[in-house]
N, C-alpha and C positions, 0 to 999 in steps of 0.2 A: 553479477559482477561477485565473484567469490571472496571469502574471506582473505585467502590467500593476497588476492589484488588489493585489497583494501589494507592489509596491513604493510603492504609492501607501500602504498601510496602515503599512510600514515608515517611510516619508518623514513621515507624520502621526504615528508614536510618535515617533521622532527629535526632530519638531519640538517636540512635546509635552514632551519631556523636555527639551530646550533650555530652555525656557520655564520649566519648573517648576525649575531650575538658576539661571537668572536671577532669577528671584522669591526663591527662598531665599538666592542673596547678597543679595538687597534686604533679606531679612528678618533677615538676619545685620547687615547695615550699621544698620540701624535699631534691631536689639536693642541692639548694641553702642554706639549714640545714647542708646538708652533707659538702657542701663547706666552711662554716661555722667552723664545726665540724672539719674538714683537717687543716683548717689554725691554729686553736688550737693547734691541734696535732703537726702543723709543730714548735710550740713554744718551743715545750718539746725534741729538739733534744739529749740533754744530756742522757736523762733516757731512750729512745725507740731509738735514732737513725733514721737516715732519710730514710733510705730503709726500716725498721720496718713500720714505718709513713706510707711510701708509700703503703706498701702490705695490711695494716690495712684498708687505704683509699680503695683501689680498692675492697678489699672484702667487705665492706661496701657499697661501689656504687653497685657493682655485686649483692649484696643480695636483696636492694632496688630495683631496676632493675627485679630482678625475681619477687619479690613479686607484683610489677605494671603489668608485662607483663605477668604473666599468667591469673591473673582476664580479662585483655583486652583481652587476644586468647579467653576466653571460651566466654567472654560477645559478641564478633563477628562472633562464628560459627553458632550461631542459624540465626541470620538474613542474612548470606553469604549462608548458606543452603537452606534457605526460596528464596534468591534471584536468586539461582541458577535453584533452582525447577521453578522459574518463568519464568525466561529465557527459561529453557525449553519447557514450555507451549506455550510463545511467540514465539518459534522458530516453531513450530508445526502449531500455529493459523497463521505464514506469508507462509508457504509452502501450507497452503489450499488456501490461499488468491491466491498464485501464480498459482497454477492450477486451480483455478476458473478463472483467469483472462485471462490463456492461452484458456480454454474451451469457455469463452464469445467472445475472438476474432476469433475463428475457427468458433463460431454461427454466428458473423457477417458477415465475408466470404461468409458463406452457404446462410444466408439470402441477401445479395447482389447479389449473383449469380443468384438465383431465381429472383429476383427483374429484374435482365438484361435479362433473359430469356424470362419474361414475358412481357418487355419494348418490347424488340426486335419482340416477336410474334406477340404483338399489333401494333406495328409499319410496318411489313410485311404486316399483312393483311390489313389494313388500305391501304396503296400504293396499295396491291393486287386489293382490291375492285376499288380503284380509275381507275386504268388500264382498268379493265374489263369494268367501264362503260365507259371508253374512247372508248374501243373496242367495243361497244357492239351501241354506238353512231354512231361509223364509220358505223358497218354492217348496221345499219338501214340508216344511208344514202348513200349508195352504192346500198341498197335493193328498197330503193326509188326511185331512178336514173333506175336501171335496170326494174323494174314494171312500166308497163304505167298505168297513169290513165286513170280510166274509169268512166266518172261521171253517177251517180245515180240520177235517174230523182227526186226522194224524199226526198233524202237525206240530213241532213244540212251539211253545211262546216264544216270539221275535223279542230280543231286549233293543229299546229303540236307540239306548247310548252306546251299545256294542256296533250296530249299524251305521251310525254317525262316523263313529272313531274308524270305522273300516272305509268308508269314501274319503275321509280327510288324509290316507296315509300317503 
């Protein structure tokens, strides 16, 4: 639902409320006039009698209320129909938002699982390489202890640290 649609709904409700207030004020004025007329009719008990004046007052009051209630009911029907239609669309939009939120939460779970697998694999590989380097170093040390060193007359002395660094590259 766009902001313009919401503003139109708000404006329609505000106009409807103002119209209802105006009609209520008019109804109160008519009721006050009716009460004045009833008070004047109450002064004529000799000619009409008390019960007759009450029947007339109730009939006039009912007639005035009917005259005002019908236009109010008809005026409210249109905005209420529009409001119910917009409410229906709002419910549909909220259902779609709920579905997307559920989908996004599952997407995040899948992303986190993949990230966990990737981090676990990288960590396992790192520690495996570290362990293999230690084993290789240990095997080199054992091999050097087993193999007797024979001197080559014209050979340069070998630096053990440089040889190790060359193997680990």
